[in-house]
Steps between C-alpha positions, in 0.01 A plus 500: 500500500773306687355390832810320635258227607478134401274208577688174543315173444613194690318167530526288815415134562289560811342769714763464773795579273303780331425663837855453622652662190245784503563579867877486457492742204278755676686474834831565322361793299552319170128533424232744606222247456466139391167355392462123524249353257263218566620169371565499124559208266832516313583294193863508389782303343771385744789271413330385181165416660170687516424568866190628679513654847284698739689815596458837667604812309675792665446849359790696648486880479842659528736768373711420195811574706411216741480232231853356519487446877141374479599241237798377705281478810231297324763267355645442847169412671277357226443122507510460119821418316402755234241745637293721277622858547365738237502878532248717315547876476217715631460774242222691671309497824365716779796722584437491875493118494817478291666745738397283794663194336824692457482637856446151647795351308739787574751370751 
């Protein structure tokens, strides 16, 4: 089943930037809903060093057709030099909910 829906993961350095990005995406119909996680601990390699940071994860629900504009928008407002932007296809889900996501992101 092709749902035409994706979940985009994006980590943010603080709650303020996470909320700002989430609000911008929903206000501009690039996402139907964005969940902001509680603080998570991230461990990653950056510029040859192992780094540890407290971050907030965005779970962005959107239509596949909105991805390109959503990515460009995140890149333009995200504080990181190289933000995490990973899209995961939604293979199945409650049809009414998936329809709502597509309706909310239809410009």
